[in-house]
C-alpha positions in Angstrom: 0.4 18.1 15.3 -3.0 19.3 13.8 -5.8 18.7 11.4 -5.5 20.5 8.5 -8.5 21.4 5.8 -7.8 21.9 2.6 -5.5 23.7 1.1 -4.8 25.6 4.2 -0.9 25.9 4.3 -0.6 28.6 7.5 -0.6 28.2 11.4 2.4 26.0 11.3 4.6 26.2 14.7 7.1 24.7 16.8 4.8 22.3 18.0 4.8 20.0 14.9 8.3 19.4 15.5 7.7 18.3 19.0 5.8 15.0 18.2 2.3 15.5 19.2 0.1 12.9 18.1 -1.7 13.3 15.2 -5.0 14.8 14.7 -7.7 12.5 14.6 -5.1 9.8 15.9 -6.2 6.6 17.7 -6.7 2.7 18.2 -3.0 2.5 18.0 -1.4 6.1 17.7 -0.5 6.3 21.0 3.2 5.0 19.9 5.6 7.0 19.3 8.5 5.2 17.5 11.0 7.1 15.8 11.7 6.1 12.0 14.6 3.1 11.1 17.0 4.2 8.7 15.4 2.3 5.9 12.0 0.7 4.9 11.2 -2.7 6.9 10.0 -6.2 5.3 7.0 -7.5 6.3 7.4 -9.8 9.0 8.3 -13.4 9.2 5.8 -15.8 10.6 6.5 -18.3 13.5 8.5 -21.1 12.6 7.9 -23.7 10.2 8.6 -27.5 10.1 9.3 -28.5 6.0 8.0 -25.1 4.9 6.5 -24.3 1.5 6.8 -21.1 -0.8 4.3 -19.6 -3.3 6.0 -17.2 -5.7 4.6 -15.3 -8.2 4.1 -13.2 -11.0 1.6 -10.4 -11.9 1.5 -10.4 -15.9 -0.5 -7.7 -18.0 -1.3 -8.0 -21.8 -1.7 -5.2 -24.2 -0.7 -1.2 -24.3 -1.1 0.2 -20.7 -2.8 3.2 -20.4 -0.7 6.6 -19.8 -0.5 7.8 -16.1 -1.2 11.8 -16.4 1.9 13.5 -16.0 2.6 15.6 -12.7 2.8 19.4 -12.8 5.6 19.9 -10.4 6.7 23.5 -11.7 5.8 24.9 -8.4 7.7 22.6 -6.3 11.3 22.7 -7.9 12.9 21.1 -5.0 10.7 17.6 -6.2 10.4 18.7 -9.6 15.1 18.3 -10.0 14.7 14.7 -8.2 13.3 13.1 -11.5 15.1 13.1 -14.7 12.3 12.9 -16.9 8.5 14.0 -16.1 7.3 12.4 -13.4 3.7 10.7 -13.8 1.3 9.4 -11.1 1.5 5.7 -10.6 -1.7 3.8 -11.3 -0.7 1.6 -13.5 3.0 0.4 -13.3 4.6 -1.6 -16.2 7.6 -3.0 -17.2 7.9 -5.6 -20.1 4.4 -6.9 -19.5 4.3 -7.2 -15.8 2.5 -5.4 -13.5 4.0 -3.6 -10.3 2.3 -2.7 -7.6 -0.1 -5.7 -7.2 -1.0 -6.6 -3.5 -2.1 -9.6 -2.9 -2.7 -12.2 0.2 -3.9 -15.4 1.6 -7.3 -15.0 2.7 -8.4 -18.7 3.3 -6.5 -21.5 4.1 -4.7 -21.0 6.8 -4.8 -22.8 10.5 -3.0 -22.2 13.7 -0.5 -19.2 14.7 1.0 -17.3 12.2 3.0 -15.2 15.0 3.1 -12.2 16.8 3.3 -8.7 15.0 6.1 -6.9 14.0 7.9 -4.8 16.3 9.9 -2.9 13.6 7.5 -0.2 11.6 7.3 0.1 7.9 8.3 3.5 6.2 6.7 5.0 3.3 8.9 7.5 2.2 8.2 11.5 0.8 11.0 11.5 -1.6 10.2 13.6 -4.9 6.7 14.5 -3.8 5.8 10.8 -4.2 5.0 8.2 -1.7 7.4 4.9 -1.9 6.6 2.5 -2.0 3.5 3.6 -3.6 1.8 0.4 -2.0 2.5 -1.2 1.1 1.5 -3.7 3.3 1.4 -4.2 7.4 0.4 -6.6 9.6 -2.8 -5.2 11.9 -0.8 -3.2 14.9 2.2 -2.3 12.9 3.3 0.8 12.6 3.8 2.7 9.7 6.5 5.6 9.9 5.8 8.5 7.2 9.2 10.1 6.3 9.6 13.1 4.6 13.0 13.1 2.6 12.0 16.4 0.8 12.5 18.9 2.8 9.3 21.4 2.6 5.9 21.0 3.7 3.8 17.7 3.5 0.3 16.0 4.5 -0.6 12.9 5.3 -3.8 12.2 5.3 -5.2 8.4 5.8 -9.0 7.6 5.3 -9.8 4.5 6.2 -13.4 2.6 6.7 -12.6 0.1 9.3 -9.6 1.8 11.8 -9.3 5.3 12.9 -8.2 7.9 10.1 -5.9 10.6 11.1 -4.3 14.0 9.4 -0.3 15.0 9.9 1.3 18.3 9.1 5.0 17.3 8.1 6.7 21.2 7.4 10.1 19.9 6.4 12.8 16.7 7.1 11.4 14.3 9.5 9.2 11.2 10.5 6.0 10.8 12.0 5.3 9.0 15.0 4.6 5.3 14.0 0.9 4.8 13.6 -1.1 1.7 13.9 -3.8 0.1 12.5 -5.3 -2.5 14.2 -8.1 -3.7 12.4 -7.4 -5.8 9.1 -8.4 -3.5 5.7 -7.4 -4.1 2.2 -6.8 -0.7 0.8 -6.7 2.1 3.0 -5.7 5.1 0.8 -3.2 7.9 1.6 -3.1 11.1 0.1 -1.5 14.7 0.5 -3.8 17.6 0.7 -0.5 19.7 -0.1 0.4 18.0 -3.3 -3.3 16.6 -4.5 -1.1 14.2 -7.2 0.4 12.2 -4.3 -1.2 9.0 -3.3 -0.5 5.5 -2.1 -2.6 2.7 -0.4 -1.5 0.6 2.6 -2.7 -2.9 3.3 -3.5 -4.1 6.6 -3.4 -7.9 7.3 -4.4 -10.2 10.5 -1.2 -12.3 9.2 1.9 -11.7 7.6 1.3 -14.0 4.3 0.6 -11.4 2.1 3.4 -9.3 -0.8 3.3 -6.6 -3.2 4.6 -7.3 -6.8 7.8 -5.6 -7.8 9.1 -3.6 -10.9 9.2 -7.4 -12.9 5.8 -8.2 -11.3 6.9 -10.4 -8.9 6.2 -11.7 -5.2 7.0 -14.2 -3.2 5.1 -15.8 0.2 7.4 -17.6 1.8 7.7 -19.8 5.8 3.9 -21.2 4.9 2.8 -24.7 6.1 2.0 -26.9 3.4 -1.6 -26.9 2.2 -4.8 -25.4 -0.2 -4.7 -21.7 -0.1 -6.9 -18.7 -1.7 -4.9 -16.4 -3.1 -6.2 -12.7 -3.7 -4.7 -10.2 -5.6 -5.9 -5.8 -5.4 -5.0 -3.3 -8.0 -6.1 0.3 -7.8 -7.5 0.4 -11.3 -8.1 -3.6 -12.2 -9.8 -4.7 -9.1 -9.5 -8.2 -7.5 -8.5 -11.7 -8.4 -8.4 -14.7 -6.6 -6.7 -18.6 -7.2 -6.4 -21.2 -5.5 -3.2 -23.5 -4.7 -2.0 -26.1 -3.2 1.9 -26.7 -2.0 3.7 -29.0 -0.6 6.4 -29.2 2.2 9.7 -27.8 1.6 8.1 -27.4 -2.1 7.6 -23.8 -3.9 4.3 -23.8 -6.1 4.5 -21.4 -9.0 1.1 -18.9 -9.7 0.9 -16.4 -12.6 -1.8 -14.0 -12.5 -2.9 -11.9 -15.6 -4.5 -8.6 -16.3 -5.1 -6.8 -19.7 -5.5 -3.6 -21.2 -9.3 -4.0 -21.2 -9.8 -3.8 -17.8 -8.9 -0.3 -17.8 -11.0 2.6 -16.2 -12.8 0.2 -14.1 -12.9 2.3 -10.2 -12.2 0.0 -7.4 -14.2 0.2 -4.2 -11.9 0.5 -1.4 -12.5 -2.7 1.2 -14.7 -4.2 -0.9 -13.3 -4.0 -4.4 -14.5 -6.3 -6.9 -13.4 -9.5 -9.4 -13.7 -7.9 -12.9 -13.3 -11.4 -14.2 -16.4 -12.1 -12.7 -20.3 -12.4 -14.3 -21.2 -8.9 -12.6 -18.1 -6.6 -13.3 -19.5 -4.6 -16.0 -22.7 -3.9 -13.7 -20.5 -3.5 -10.8 -18.1 -0.8 -13.0 -21.4 1.4 -13.5 -22.5 1.3 -10.1 -19.1 2.1 -8.8 -18.7 5.1 -11.2 -22.4 6.7 -10.2 -22.1 6.1 -6.0 
């Protein structure tokens, strides 16, 4: 493997298939784990007596902005995998529920929360899109990038707190497991060959996180009873925080509300802002001119 620059799509040799460490790898890219057959969930923490659960929903009101269409005319193998014109996955709303919101506990945890999962999380490149679009891992856990398209892809991660990497994949193959040893929310991932391909990885020091699904729901289970601060992150709408208390063997329900008026806000990676805060407008201006 070697580092690719811009649209350079030549000089690809058989050494890529031999699993040589990714160019720019390090800080955990040493693990050479083959991809499992499917995606893995976030690892469960250590066993908790009388565990608590947080069940949430991400609401969205108003008309969501239209996602930009993707022109795959030069990649017919990918275009044929889509029944309709594919679009970017920036804002996905189904029946008033927002998908791809990363949720994590930021305050309230005490004591041990378990070790690093041994199984990697899989991010697939299928139909020239990343699946899933947003994923979370525990710091030190592997992430395997799978190529299901049988054509050239390039996986470029540009973290701030971890070492970046750039992996070229010329066909049906899976990368060695890449790891991020430092917590970071969020890490952008892109393909230099197909500029519309983007995804995000949230790296957390504990397994108490989730990503909202098609119906906007998420669940964080096996928690000790207590009072916690939850933070949500969305690539277009920024972050929100909320405190919640949950007792032993209880399920506490929580909702977060986003709306169309927040559209257009640029979300700084690593230090996202709260769009409901007093300085939200100033943050948008500062981000746009950064």
